C-alpha positions as a Markdown table, in Angstrom:
| # | Residue | x | y | z |
|---|---|---|---|---|
| 1 | Met | 90.0 | 91.3 | 121.8 |
| 2 | Glu | 93.5 | 90.9 | 120.2 |
| 3 | Val | 95.0 | 93.8 | 118.4 |
| 4 | Ala | 96.7 | 93.1 | 115.1 |
| 5 | Pro | 100.3 | 94.1 | 114.9 |
| 6 | Glu | 101.1 | 97.3 | 113.0 |
| 7 | Lys | 102.1 | 96.8 | 109.4 |
| 8 | Arg | 105.8 | 97.5 | 108.9 |
| 9 | Glu | 107.6 | 98.7 | 105.8 |
| 10 | Phe | 111.1 | 97.4 | 104.7 |
| 11 | Asp | 112.6 | 99.9 | 102.2 |
| 12 | Ile | 115.3 | 98.0 | 100.3 |
| 13 | His | 115.3 | 99.9 | 97.0 |
| 14 | Thr | 118.7 | 101.4 | 97.6 |
| 15 | Asp | 120.2 | 98.1 | 99.0 |
| 16 | Leu | 122.1 | 96.5 | 96.1 |
| 17 | Ser | 123.2 | 93.4 | 98.1 |
| 18 | Pro | 122.0 | 90.1 | 96.4 |
| 19 | Asn | 120.3 | 88.9 | 99.6 |
| 20 | Ala | 118.4 | 92.1 | 100.5 |
| 21 | Phe | 115.0 | 90.9 | 99.3 |
| 22 | Gly | 115.3 | 87.5 | 100.8 |
| 23 | Asn | 116.4 | 88.9 | 104.1 |
| 24 | Ala | 113.5 | 91.3 | 104.2 |
| 25 | Leu | 111.1 | 88.6 | 103.3 |
| 26 | Lys | 112.4 | 86.4 | 106.2 |
| 27 | Glu | 112.0 | 89.2 | 108.7 |
| 28 | Ala | 108.6 | 90.4 | 107.4 |
| 29 | Arg | 105.3 | 89.3 | 109.0 |
| 30 | Arg | 102.1 | 88.7 | 107.0 |
| 31 | Gly | 100.9 | 92.1 | 105.7 |
| 32 | Asp | 104.2 | 93.8 | 105.9 |
| 33 | Trp | 105.5 | 95.7 | 102.8 |
| 34 | Ile | 108.8 | 95.4 | 101.1 |
| 35 | Ile | 109.5 | 98.4 | 99.0 |
| 36 | Tyr | 111.9 | 96.9 | 96.4 |
| 37 | His | 112.1 | 99.6 | 93.7 |
| 38 | Leu | 111.4 | 103.3 | 93.2 |
| 39 | Gly | 111.0 | 104.6 | 89.6 |
| 40 | Ile | 108.8 | 105.2 | 86.6 |
| 41 | Thr | 108.8 | 101.5 | 85.6 |
| 42 | Ala | 109.5 | 98.3 | 87.6 |
| 43 | Asn | 113.1 | 97.3 | 87.1 |
| 44 | Gly | 116.2 | 97.1 | 89.3 |
| 45 | Pro | 118.0 | 94.5 | 91.2 |
| 46 | His | 115.1 | 93.1 | 93.2 |
| 47 | Cys | 112.3 | 93.0 | 90.6 |
| 48 | Arg | 113.1 | 89.5 | 89.4 |
| 49 | Glu | 113.0 | 88.0 | 92.9 |
| 50 | Ala | 109.8 | 89.9 | 93.7 |
| 51 | Met | 108.1 | 88.5 | 90.6 |
| 52 | Ser | 109.4 | 85.0 | 91.5 |
| 53 | Met | 108.0 | 85.2 | 95.0 |
| 54 | Ser | 104.7 | 86.5 | 93.6 |
| 55 | Met | 104.5 | 83.5 | 91.3 |
| 56 | Gln | 105.0 | 81.2 | 94.3 |
| 57 | Gln | 102.2 | 83.2 | 96.1 |
| 58 | Arg | 104.5 | 84.3 | 98.9 |
| 59 | Val | 103.9 | 88.0 | 98.2 |
| 60 | Ser | 101.4 | 90.2 | 96.4 |
| 61 | Leu | 102.8 | 92.9 | 94.2 |
| 62 | Thr | 101.4 | 96.4 | 94.1 |
| 63 | Gln | 102.6 | 100.0 | 93.5 |
| 64 | Arg | 101.8 | 103.5 | 94.9 |
| 65 | Arg | 102.6 | 106.9 | 93.4 |
| 66 | Val | 105.2 | 109.0 | 95.2 |
| 67 | Ala | 103.3 | 111.8 | 96.8 |
| 68 | Thr | 105.4 | 114.6 | 95.3 |
| 69 | Thr | 103.6 | 117.1 | 92.9 |
| 70 | Gly | 104.5 | 116.3 | 89.3 |
| 71 | Asp | 106.5 | 113.2 | 90.2 |
| 72 | Arg | 105.8 | 110.3 | 87.9 |
| 73 | Arg | 107.7 | 107.7 | 90.1 |
| 74 | Phe | 106.1 | 104.8 | 91.9 |
| 75 | Glu | 107.1 | 102.7 | 94.8 |
| 76 | Tyr | 107.0 | 99.1 | 93.8 |
| 77 | Ile | 105.9 | 97.0 | 96.8 |
| 78 | Ala | 105.7 | 93.3 | 97.7 |
| 79 | Glu | 103.3 | 92.6 | 100.5 |
| 80 | Lys | 104.0 | 89.4 | 102.4 |
| 81 | Leu | 101.1 | 86.9 | 102.3 |
């Protein structure tokens, strides 16, 4: 029986370079996560590209709450399809 490769996370939310999202997407395998923003609402330099890739059905967008007590921030994640 073949074992599925472990899911990887690419955290680019602090990388302000214009190619950060595209480079992470090229390196990512199906099921890998690209964390493109950390905050209360989805904004920042990579949000527009994440939405565009979602509309092209290349990624699925989701979020998860940061696990700090009282923290209202979320990690905004693009999962490669």
